[in-house]
All heavy atoms as an XYZ file, in Angstrom:
703
protein
N     -23.558     20.944    -50.437
C     -23.775     20.500    -49.095
C     -25.062     19.685    -49.037
O     -26.058     20.049    -49.676
C     -23.849     21.698    -48.140
C     -23.616     21.297    -46.749
S     -23.536     22.733    -45.679
C     -21.834     22.714    -45.278
N     -25.046     18.592    -48.280
C     -26.211     17.732    -48.185
C     -27.223     18.350    -47.231
O     -26.850     18.970    -46.238
C     -25.807     16.340    -47.716
C     -24.829     15.524    -48.602
C     -24.397     14.317    -47.861
C     -25.578     15.193    -49.912
N     -28.455     18.112    -47.546
C     -29.512     18.577    -46.674
C     -29.561     17.728    -45.397
O     -29.434     16.528    -45.410
C     -30.882     18.446    -47.386
C     -32.010     18.836    -46.423
C     -30.881     19.296    -48.640
N     -29.631     18.413    -44.257
C     -29.658     17.698    -42.958
C     -28.279     17.295    -42.476
O     -28.146     16.524    -41.532
N     -27.247     17.786    -43.148
C     -25.909     17.419    -42.762
C     -25.208     18.686    -42.268
O     -25.458     19.715    -42.684
C     -25.135     16.826    -43.927
S     -25.781     15.272    -44.513
N     -24.322     18.481    -41.319
C     -23.585     19.599    -40.797
C     -22.139     19.445    -41.248
O     -21.575     18.400    -40.996
C     -23.695     19.540    -39.276
C     -23.209     20.820    -38.662
C     -23.305     20.726    -37.172
N     -24.746     20.902    -36.828
C     -25.270     20.740    -35.609
N     -24.500     20.367    -34.657
N     -26.574     20.937    -35.400
N     -21.561     20.398    -41.814
C     -20.190     20.370    -42.258
C     -19.922     19.406    -43.393
O     -18.769     18.991    -43.576
N     -20.903     18.997    -44.078
C     -20.732     18.125    -45.200
C     -20.655     16.682    -44.851
O     -20.533     15.791    -45.702
N     -20.790     16.310    -43.543
C     -20.768     14.951    -43.158
C     -22.155     14.538    -42.656
O     -22.819     15.317    -41.938
C     -19.806     14.711    -41.968
C     -18.349     15.035    -42.371
C     -17.762     16.230    -41.994
C     -17.623     14.170    -43.129
C     -16.464     16.536    -42.376
C     -16.336     14.390    -43.556
C     -15.757     15.595    -43.182
O     -14.480     15.888    -43.564
N     -22.606     13.316    -42.993
C     -23.915     12.924    -42.540
C     -23.915     12.718    -40.986
O     -22.923     12.283    -40.435
C     -24.146     11.622    -43.228
C     -22.904     11.257    -43.883
C     -21.945     12.414    -43.855
N     -25.001     13.028    -40.379
C     -25.123     12.885    -38.940
C     -25.290     11.340    -38.636
O     -26.016     10.680    -39.277
C     -26.374     13.656    -38.420
C     -26.229     15.147    -38.566
C     -25.131     15.664    -37.663
O     -24.957     15.217    -36.546
N     -24.334     16.587    -38.186
N     -24.646     10.918    -37.561
C     -24.840      9.486    -37.222
C     -26.265      9.249    -36.683
O     -26.841     10.176    -36.014
C     -23.806      9.226    -36.107
C     -23.492     10.588    -35.568
C     -23.730     11.560    -36.687
N     -26.791      8.105    -36.982
C     -28.115      7.771    -36.515
C     -28.064      7.413    -35.083
O     -27.172      6.769    -34.620
C     -28.683      6.604    -37.298
C     -29.043      6.982    -38.699
C     -29.748      5.843    -39.277
N     -30.235      6.225    -40.614
C     -30.774      5.427    -41.474
N     -30.930      4.134    -41.158
N     -31.161      5.833    -42.659
N     -29.033      7.888    -34.364
C     -29.120      7.553    -32.940
C     -30.502      6.967    -32.683
O     -31.424      7.678    -32.586
C     -28.899      8.859    -32.093
C     -27.614      9.497    -32.334
C     -26.822      9.695    -31.107
O     -27.286      9.499    -30.020
N     -25.568     10.008    -31.250
N     -30.539      5.676    -32.646
C     -31.803      4.996    -32.426
C     -31.647      3.926    -31.467
O     -30.651      3.776    -30.747
N     -32.687      3.052    -31.307
C     -32.632      2.004    -30.320
C     -31.493      1.030    -30.550
O     -30.968      0.423    -29.608
C     -33.995      1.314    -30.436
C     -34.689      1.905    -31.594
C     -33.911      3.098    -32.018
N     -31.129      0.803    -31.809
C     -30.060     -0.161    -32.093
C     -28.745      0.284    -31.492
O     -27.930     -0.548    -31.004
C     -29.878     -0.328    -33.569
N     -28.461      1.580    -31.497
C     -27.191      2.138    -30.919
C     -27.214      1.882    -29.400
O     -26.193      1.478    -28.860
C     -27.010      3.590    -31.238
C     -25.810      4.182    -30.493
C     -26.863      3.802    -32.768
N     -28.286      2.058    -28.694
C     -28.369      1.808    -27.264
C     -28.209      0.357    -26.892
O     -27.536      0.047    -25.975
N     -28.787     -0.497    -27.732
C     -28.683     -1.933    -27.454
C     -27.206     -2.394    -27.668
O     -26.650     -3.142    -26.886
C     -29.572     -2.760    -28.381
C     -29.334     -4.253    -28.287
C     -31.056     -2.448    -28.023
N     -26.593     -1.928    -28.742
C     -25.222     -2.274    -29.054
C     -24.283     -1.782    -27.930
O     -23.399     -2.452    -27.452
C     -24.811     -1.795    -30.408
C     -25.560     -2.550    -31.521
C     -23.273     -1.961    -30.609
C     -25.349     -1.972    -32.885
N     -24.519     -0.526    -27.528
C     -23.727      0.057    -26.462
C     -23.855     -0.735    -25.187
O     -22.877     -0.941    -24.447
N     -25.110     -1.145    -24.890
C     -25.325     -1.957    -23.673
C     -24.647     -3.303    -23.718
O     -24.086     -3.772    -22.736
C     -26.809     -2.130    -23.364
N     -24.636     -3.917    -24.888
C     -24.001     -5.235    -25.060
C     -22.472     -5.095    -24.911
O     -21.831     -5.904    -24.245
C     -24.390     -5.853    -26.444
C     -23.495     -7.024    -26.726
C     -25.857     -6.236    -26.450
N     -21.919     -4.034    -25.407
C     -20.487     -3.867    -25.301
C     -20.107     -3.423    -23.890
O     -19.074     -3.887    -23.371
C     -20.034     -2.724    -26.330
C     -18.579     -2.363    -26.100
C     -20.256     -3.257    -27.736
N     -20.917     -2.653    -23.262
C     -20.543     -2.120    -21.877
C     -20.865     -3.110    -20.807
O     -20.229     -3.015    -19.722
C     -21.325     -0.829    -21.605
N     -21.697     -4.076    -20.988
C     -22.061     -4.989    -19.922
C     -20.851     -5.798    -19.344
O     -20.658     -5.800    -18.138
C     -23.154     -5.964    -20.389
O     -24.301     -5.295    -20.602
N     -20.053     -6.437    -20.230
C     -18.896     -7.151    -19.621
C     -17.923     -6.220    -18.902
O     -17.383     -6.573    -17.883
C     -18.241     -7.785    -20.832
C     -19.233     -7.789    -21.866
C     -20.145     -6.657    -21.635
N     -17.771     -5.010    -19.437
C     -16.888     -4.083    -18.764
C     -17.401     -3.580    -17.388
O     -16.617     -3.388    -16.485
C     -16.651     -2.833    -19.652
C     -15.932     -3.095    -20.954
C     -15.840     -1.824    -21.759
C     -14.544     -3.647    -20.732
N     -18.726     -3.449    -17.274
C     -19.238     -3.063    -15.990
C     -19.036     -4.146    -14.939
O     -18.811     -3.817    -13.762
C     -20.715     -2.685    -16.095
O     -21.458     -3.848    -16.472
N     -19.076     -5.407    -15.343
C     -18.779     -6.485    -14.360
C     -17.381     -6.401    -13.861
O     -17.056     -6.486    -12.714
C     -19.068     -7.845    -15.025
C     -18.640     -8.952    -14.088
C     -20.564     -7.948    -15.308
N     -16.443     -6.191    -14.804
C     -15.012     -6.111    -14.472
C     -14.757     -4.891    -13.583
O     -14.060     -5.009    -12.542
C     -14.140     -6.006    -15.736
C     -12.717     -5.699    -15.389
C     -14.245     -7.282    -16.518
N     -15.374     -3.793    -13.904
C     -15.210     -2.550    -13.073
C     -15.785     -2.778    -11.693
O     -15.169     -2.405    -10.693
C     -15.873     -1.356    -13.749
C     -15.100     -0.989    -14.999
C     -16.026     -0.189    -12.807
C     -15.799      0.002    -15.927
N     -16.911     -3.492    -11.589
C     -17.540     -3.762    -10.254
C     -16.599     -4.728     -9.411
O     -16.427     -4.468     -8.234
N     -16.005     -5.659    -10.068
C     -15.081     -6.610     -9.348
C     -13.860     -5.821     -8.837
O     -13.422     -5.993     -7.704
C     -14.682     -7.776    -10.224
C     -13.561     -8.568     -9.624
C     -15.882     -8.655    -10.495
N     -13.376     -4.925     -9.669
C     -12.179     -4.132     -9.241
C     -12.534     -3.191     -8.113
O     -11.765     -3.128     -7.112
C     -11.647     -3.304    -10.463
C     -11.027     -4.256    -11.535
C     -10.612     -2.235    -10.013
C     -10.651     -3.569    -12.814
N     -13.661     -2.571     -8.132
C     -14.036     -1.688     -7.014
C     -14.239     -2.490     -5.759
O     -13.955     -2.024     -4.667
C     -15.296     -0.912     -7.396
C     -15.025      0.153     -8.415
C     -16.273      0.990     -8.720
N     -15.984      1.997     -9.751
C     -16.876      2.602    -10.466
N     -18.148      2.354    -10.262
N     -16.536      3.518    -11.302
N     -14.857     -3.637     -5.862
C     -15.092     -4.517     -4.718
C     -13.715     -4.926     -4.127
O     -13.549     -4.884     -2.877
C     -15.914     -5.749     -5.129
S     -16.295     -6.842     -3.752
N     -12.811     -5.310     -4.935
C     -11.445     -5.734     -4.451
C     -10.747     -4.544     -3.787
O     -10.067     -4.721     -2.724
C     -10.628     -6.240     -5.635
N     -10.905     -3.380     -4.325
C     -10.291     -2.175     -3.710
C     -10.886     -1.872     -2.368
O     -10.217     -1.522     -1.389
C     -10.434     -0.978     -4.629
C      -9.535     -1.010     -5.865
C      -9.863      0.121     -6.836
O     -10.942      0.704     -6.817
N      -8.923      0.362     -7.722
N     -12.205     -2.054     -2.225
C     -12.881     -1.824     -0.968
C     -12.449     -2.854      0.110
O     -12.177     -2.456      1.254
C     -14.419     -1.885     -1.133
N     -12.284     -4.123     -0.332
C     -11.825     -5.113      0.602
C     -10.390     -4.813      1.050
O     -10.064     -4.917      2.217
C     -11.923     -6.512     -0.048
C     -13.413     -6.872     -0.196
C     -11.218     -7.578      0.754
C     -13.625     -8.136     -1.058
N      -9.555     -4.431      0.092
C      -8.171     -4.096      0.435
C      -8.038     -2.936      1.438
O      -7.339     -2.956      2.384
C      -7.385     -3.753     -0.855
C      -5.880     -3.447     -0.555
C      -5.230     -2.729     -1.675
N      -5.858     -1.382     -1.822
C      -5.982     -0.753     -2.942
N      -5.496     -1.207     -4.080
N      -6.602      0.441     -2.965
N      -8.853     -1.906      1.182
C      -8.861     -0.705      2.043
C      -9.316     -1.110      3.453
O      -8.709     -0.653      4.432
C      -9.734      0.380      1.450
C      -9.179      0.989      0.188
O      -7.996      0.767     -0.112
O      -9.964      1.673     -0.490
N     -10.327     -1.937      3.539
C     -10.854     -2.305      4.820
C      -9.806     -3.191      5.581
O      -9.617     -3.057      6.793
C     -12.140     -3.075      4.677
C     -12.898     -3.302      5.989
C     -14.282     -3.830      5.763
O     -14.522     -4.546      4.724
N     -15.181     -3.563      6.640
N      -9.157     -4.050      4.876
C      -8.109     -4.909      5.477
C      -6.967     -4.078      5.972
O      -6.403     -4.330      7.076
C      -7.655     -5.991      4.499
N      -6.604     -3.071      5.243
C      -5.467     -2.175      5.645
C      -5.856     -1.429      6.920
O      -5.001     -1.242      7.775
C      -5.120     -1.240      4.509
C      -4.337     -1.833      3.439
C      -3.964     -0.841      2.311
O      -4.430      0.313      2.380
O      -3.270     -1.270      1.366
N      -7.116     -0.990      6.975
C      -7.521     -0.225      8.192
C      -7.505     -1.114      9.420
O      -7.196     -0.633     10.548
C      -8.942      0.334      7.949
C      -8.949      1.522      7.005
C     -10.382      1.985      6.765
O     -11.374      1.384      7.215
N     -10.504      3.086      6.052
N      -7.848     -2.351      9.257
C      -7.897     -3.267     10.392
C      -6.516     -3.716     10.819
O      -6.268     -3.946     12.023
C      -8.708     -4.522     10.112
C     -10.198     -4.237     10.047
C     -10.987     -5.447      9.875
C     -12.475     -5.130      9.905
N     -13.342     -6.303      9.845
N      -5.571     -3.832      9.905
C      -4.218     -4.314     10.264
C      -3.284     -3.144     10.627
O      -2.300     -3.364     11.334
C      -3.600     -5.102      9.126
O      -3.547     -4.304      7.908
C      -4.388     -6.361      8.855
N      -3.572     -1.944     10.134
C      -2.658     -0.798     10.475
C      -2.860     -0.443     11.939
O      -3.978     -0.270     12.406
C      -3.029      0.362      9.608
C      -2.161      1.583      9.799
C      -2.503      2.743      8.912
N      -2.185      2.371      7.535
C      -2.972      2.642      6.494
N      -4.130      3.226      6.683
N      -2.627      2.248      5.287
N      -1.745     -0.331     12.668
C      -1.853     -0.016     14.066
C      -2.381      1.418     14.295
O      -2.091      2.328     13.554
C      -0.453     -0.138     14.621
C       0.462     -0.051     13.391
C      -0.374     -0.517     12.235
N      -3.166      1.538     15.332
C      -3.763      2.852     15.649
C      -2.640      3.716     16.346
O      -1.979      3.260     17.235
C      -4.900      2.584     16.628
C      -5.648      3.908     17.012
O      -5.524      4.902     16.296
O      -6.353      3.884     18.020
N      -2.508      4.984     15.929
C      -1.510      5.803     16.519
C      -1.668      6.015     18.040
O      -0.689      6.080     18.733
C      -1.641      7.181     15.783
C      -2.284      6.815     14.502
C      -3.181      5.620     14.756
N      -2.900      6.016     18.512
C      -3.135      6.168     19.957
C      -2.617      4.934     20.726
O      -2.067      5.061     21.804
C      -4.590      6.343     20.241
N      -2.781      3.757     20.109
C      -2.290      2.491     20.773
C      -0.713      2.571     20.766
O      -0.134      2.182     21.804
C      -2.791      1.275     19.977
C      -2.138      0.024     20.491
C      -4.295      1.142     20.112
N      -0.153      2.968     19.663
C       1.312      3.031     19.630
C       1.868      3.988     20.665
O       2.802      3.741     21.405
C       1.753      3.444     18.238
C       1.456      2.330     17.214
C       3.270      3.769     18.199
C       1.615      2.705     15.804
N       1.202      5.151     20.789
C       1.617      6.152     21.741
C       1.491      5.593     23.150
O       2.348      5.786     23.975
C       0.768      7.410     21.602
C       1.200      8.606     22.382
C       0.391      9.875     22.194
N       0.109     10.079     20.768
C      -1.112     10.031     20.246
N      -2.176      9.849     21.006
N      -1.318     10.282     18.960
N       0.425      4.874     23.422
C       0.200      4.219     24.729
C       1.287      3.220     25.054
O       1.737      3.147     26.221
N       1.640      2.427     24.059
C       2.698      1.430     24.282
C       4.029      2.108     24.608
O       4.758      1.669     25.527
C       2.848      0.528     23.045
C       1.717     -0.414     22.812
C       1.816     -1.147     21.486
O       2.541     -0.771     20.616
N       0.997     -2.182     21.327
N       4.331      3.191     23.865
C       5.589      3.897     24.128
C       5.617      4.529     25.509
O       6.629      4.581     26.227
C       5.866      4.907     23.043
C       6.185      4.352     21.676
C       6.257      5.442     20.628
C       7.477      3.533     21.710
N       4.418      5.032     25.932
C       4.317      5.618     27.281
C       4.489      4.584     28.357
O       5.126      4.849     29.379
C       2.981      6.346     27.423
C       2.895      7.636     26.622
C       1.507      8.280     26.665
O       0.594      7.719     27.295
O       1.324      9.311     26.001
N       3.890      3.406     28.118
C       4.056      2.297     29.121
C       5.501      1.889     29.261
O       5.986      1.651     30.352
C       3.209      1.076     28.713
C       1.732      1.303     28.898
C       0.917      0.064     28.376
O       1.459     -0.807     27.715
N      -0.347      0.065     28.732
N       6.204      1.838     28.138
C       7.665      1.498     28.180
C       8.437      2.551     28.944
O       9.276      2.237     29.754
C       8.163      1.347     26.672
C       7.510      0.149     26.021
C       9.665      1.200     26.686
C       7.774      0.060     24.518
N       8.096      3.837     28.626
C       8.842      4.914     29.350
C       8.541      4.899     30.853
O       9.447      5.064     31.684
C       8.449      6.258     28.750
N       7.302      4.596     31.227
C       6.915      4.606     32.655
C       7.610      3.410     33.322
O       8.121      3.546     34.445
C       5.406      4.493     32.813
C       4.661      5.764     32.478
C       3.203      5.550     32.497
O       2.697      4.477     32.919
O       2.436      6.494     32.046
N       7.641      2.240     32.671
C       8.291      1.060     33.288
C       9.777      1.330     33.447
O      10.350      0.947     34.436
C       8.075     -0.143     32.402
N      10.424      1.969     32.533
C      11.825      2.266     32.622
C      12.039      3.322     33.713
O      13.061      3.285     34.472
C      12.369      2.824     31.284
N      11.148      4.286     33.878
C      11.259      5.340     34.877
C      11.246      4.771     36.307
O      11.943      5.248     37.196
C      10.219      6.408     34.727
N      10.418      3.751     36.544
C      10.274      3.205     37.930
C      11.273      2.066     38.107
O      11.314      1.413     39.173
C       8.845      2.717     38.189
C       7.915      3.898     38.246
C       8.396      1.631     37.265
N      12.083      1.730     37.111
C      13.108      0.733     37.250
C      12.704     -0.670     36.868
O      13.468     -1.626     37.141
N      11.566     -0.861     36.274
C      11.126     -2.212     35.894
C      11.907     -2.684     34.647
O      12.021     -3.892     34.413
C       9.617     -2.229     35.567
C       8.763     -2.023     36.833
C       7.305     -1.954     36.461
O       6.911     -2.249     35.328
O       6.477     -1.677     37.409
N      12.379     -1.759     33.808
C      13.167     -2.044     32.595
C      14.482     -1.395     32.657
O      14.616     -0.224     33.070
C      12.410     -1.605     31.328
C      11.105     -2.183     31.001
C      10.486     -1.487     29.809
C      11.213     -3.687     30.734
N      15.507     -2.139     32.228
C      16.827     -1.526     32.067
C      16.835     -0.687     30.818
O      15.892     -0.730     30.015
C      17.906     -2.621     32.014
O      17.751     -3.346     30.746
N      17.879      0.096     30.632
C      18.008      0.904     29.462
C      17.985      0.091     28.150
O      17.389      0.417     27.181
C      19.266      1.805     29.525
C      19.437      2.767     28.383
C      18.396      3.897     28.402
O      17.737      4.170     29.397
N      18.212      4.527     27.252
N      18.678     -1.055     28.227
C      18.691     -1.964     27.079
C      17.360     -2.543     26.778
O      16.907     -2.640     25.647
C      19.727     -3.063     27.344
C      20.005     -3.942     26.122
C      21.053     -4.954     26.451
O      21.494     -5.147     27.583
N      21.571     -5.625     25.394
N      16.596     -2.973     27.814
C      15.284     -3.497     27.613
C      14.334     -2.461     27.074
O      13.451     -2.728     26.263
C      14.743     -4.085     28.961
C      15.435     -5.298     29.413
C      15.042     -5.668     30.844
O      14.732     -4.818     31.697
N      14.986     -7.016     31.078
N      14.491     -1.209     27.560
C      13.627     -0.115     27.083
C      13.893      0.111     25.620
O      12.897      0.237     24.810
C      13.982      1.168     27.873
C      13.279      2.363     27.333
C      13.738      3.627     28.052
C      13.212      4.881     27.424
N      13.762      6.109     28.001
N      15.134      0.158     25.198
C      15.472      0.367     23.759
C      14.920     -0.806     22.909
O      14.416     -0.571     21.845
C      16.943      0.575     23.573
C      17.515      1.878     24.175
C      19.042      1.852     24.052
C      16.915      3.066     23.571
N      15.036     -2.025     23.405
C      14.552     -3.170     22.627
C      13.046     -3.129     22.468
O      12.513     -3.380     21.405
C      14.986     -4.434     23.297
N      12.350     -2.745     23.548
C      10.862     -2.667     23.474
C      10.420     -1.575     22.488
O       9.488     -1.751     21.774
C      10.328     -2.448     24.871
N      11.090     -0.432     22.622
C      10.784      0.689     21.684
C      11.046      0.265     20.239
O      10.269      0.591     19.392
C      11.581      1.916     22.074
C      11.170      2.578     23.307
C      12.029      3.759     23.679
O      13.220      3.797     23.326
N      11.521      4.689     24.477
N      12.153     -0.436     20.034
C      12.459     -0.895     18.688
C      11.392     -1.835     18.134
O      11.038     -1.744     16.961
C      13.821     -1.574     18.664
C      14.189     -2.069     17.264
C      15.563     -1.686     16.896
O      16.320     -1.222     17.742
N      15.909     -1.852     15.667
N      10.828     -2.694     18.976
C       9.793     -3.589     18.524
C       8.546     -2.792     18.102
O       7.915     -3.106     17.068
C       9.420     -4.573     19.633
C      10.462     -5.635     19.838
C      10.055     -6.600     20.955
O       9.159     -6.288     21.753
N      10.748     -7.704     21.071
N       8.207     -1.788     18.844
C       7.070     -0.933     18.509
C       7.322     -0.235     17.198
O       6.443     -0.233     16.279
C       6.756      0.088     19.630
C       5.666      1.043     19.187
C       6.308     -0.647     20.878
N       8.496      0.319     17.006
C       8.805      1.015     15.777
C       8.854      0.084     14.554
O       8.407      0.446     13.464
C      10.171      1.788     15.885
C      10.110      2.926     16.856
C      11.119      3.166     17.769
C       9.028      3.787     16.879
C      11.116      4.240     18.669
C       8.955      4.859     17.761
C      10.017      5.044     18.657
N       9.334     -1.133     14.744
C       9.332     -2.117     13.650
C       7.924     -2.467     13.211
O       7.628     -2.607     12.019
C      10.127     -3.371     14.039
C      11.605     -3.213     14.142
C      12.270     -4.460     14.639
C      12.197     -2.844     12.764
N       7.003     -2.599     14.222
C       5.622     -2.834     13.864
C       5.009     -1.694     13.076
O       4.192     -1.908     12.154
C       4.764     -3.102     15.117
C       4.798     -4.568     15.551
C       3.892     -4.805     16.718
N       4.783     -4.768     17.859
C       4.459     -4.231     19.057
N       3.253     -3.763     19.242
N       5.302     -4.252     20.027
N       5.391     -0.469     13.418
C       4.862      0.690     12.716
C       5.360      0.720     11.272
O       4.635      1.076     10.381
C       5.344      1.972     13.414
C       4.610      2.312     14.645
S       5.264      3.784     15.488
C       5.746      4.843     14.230
N       6.626      0.316     11.061
C       7.207      0.368      9.717
C       6.566     -0.602      8.746
O       6.655     -0.411      7.536
C       8.722      0.113      9.793
C       9.480      1.335     10.412
C      10.946      1.050     10.544
O      11.379     -0.095     10.382
N      11.653      2.083     10.875
N       5.973     -1.688      9.251
C       5.305     -2.644      8.411
C       4.096     -2.042      7.721
O       3.772     -2.536      6.652
C       4.855     -3.850      9.193
C       5.983     -4.781      9.544
C       5.407     -6.065     10.180
N       6.251     -6.356     11.300
C       5.857     -6.997     12.361
N       4.612     -7.353     12.508
N       6.660     -7.249     13.351
N       3.536     -1.038      8.307
C       2.279     -0.417      7.735
C       2.484      1.063      7.583
O       2.067      1.835      8.431
C       1.117     -0.717      8.702
C       0.927     -2.200      8.951
C       1.364     -2.752     10.117
C       0.346     -2.965      8.016
C       1.203     -4.084     10.395
C       0.166     -4.338      8.228
C       0.613     -4.869      9.427
O       0.424     -6.191      9.690
N       3.165      1.506      6.511
C       3.369      2.951      6.358
C       2.027      3.675      6.167
O       1.077      3.133      5.569
C       4.218      3.052      5.030
C       4.020      1.721      4.367
C       3.656      0.717      5.403
N       1.992      4.852      6.693
C       0.763      5.621      6.603
C       0.518      6.274      5.247
O       1.372      6.564      4.507
C       0.673      6.731      7.671
C       0.710      6.153      9.145
C       0.788      7.258     10.106
C      -0.503      5.300      9.351
């Protein structure tokens, strides 16, 4: 067995050259990772702004029901209005 070796294999050197080489190799990857994270953050924020708020949807459905109850909308108009709200909801699954 070699002196200073563990298990018969020489220990890898860990010096300043290894740190520099690692930094050179990792630098381009960190830029790509940063761009990917930025794109994900932009996508998430855009989804939050375009996804309809459940409270707004509930309010729209309540307005449709109230208008139908007082006779402002016929049964057919009520169903058509509700369908429009549901179609908007389906565009943005939760």
